[in-house]
N, C-alpha and C positions, 0 to 999 in steps of 0.2 A: 504493498501500499504505500509506502513512504517512498518506492522509485517511482510511483505513478504521479504522485504529490509532486516531487522535487520537478519532473521532467515535465509538469504543466507549469511550475512556475520558472523555469527556463525557459519554454514557448512562451510564457505572455511576458519574461523579460526581454526576450528578442525580439517579440514583438512591439513594445515599448521603444526601445532602443532603435528600431529600424522607423518608428514612426516619425519619431524624434529628428531622424537623419532628413527624412524626408520634408518636416517641417522646416528645418533649416536649410536644404536647397530650394525651398518654394520660396521662402524669402529671400534668399542670394539671388535667385532667379530675379524675384518681383524688382530687386534694388538694380539689376542690371537693365531691366527693362524699362525702368523707370526715369534712368538716365538716359538712355537711348531715346525714351518719348520725348525727353525735356529741350534735348539737343534737336530734333526734329521739328520740333514745334518753334525755336529759335530760329534754327533756318527756315522756316517757312515765313515768319514774321520779317526777317531779312529780306527774302526773295518777293514777299509782298510789298515791302517800302522800294526796294530796287525797281518790281513791277510800276508801282505809282510815279516813282521818278521818271524812267522810260515811256510812260503815256503822257506826260506833263513835257517832257523833251519832244515827242512825236507832232503834239501838238501845236507845242512853238515852231519847230522846222516846216509844219505843212499850213501854217498861217496864210491864208490867201494873199494880204498885202505884201508878204515879204517873200512868196512866189512871184506875185507881179514885178515886184524890184528888180528881180533878180534874172527875170525873163526878159523885161526889158533895159537894162542896165547891162550884164554879161552877156545875154545873147542876142542883144541889137531888135527885138519882138516887139510890134507895135500892133496895136488894133487897124483891122483892114478897112480901105476905104468903101463906100459906096460902087467905086466902079470897079473895085476889086473881089465885091461878094457877088456870090453865085445863088441862085434859088434853085434847089431841084425840087419837080414836082412829080408824084408819085405816077 
């Protein structure tokens, strides 16, 4: 009888130790994954900031007045006169 009781205690002790190791492992994985999540959120915020800056820069470069100034100044473009205009009918 004593051998059966001792083996049950030994099995229970092994189960408790295995459970404790499992808890420690799960907590460590949680810490690692939380660190990775925090880093990814920081990168997302940085990318969102950069995206906003690029949208603002694109809007500045694509401003109609700026494009017209470049077309007239650097490319020598002008509005066509009445004689240069051709109306095409369908």
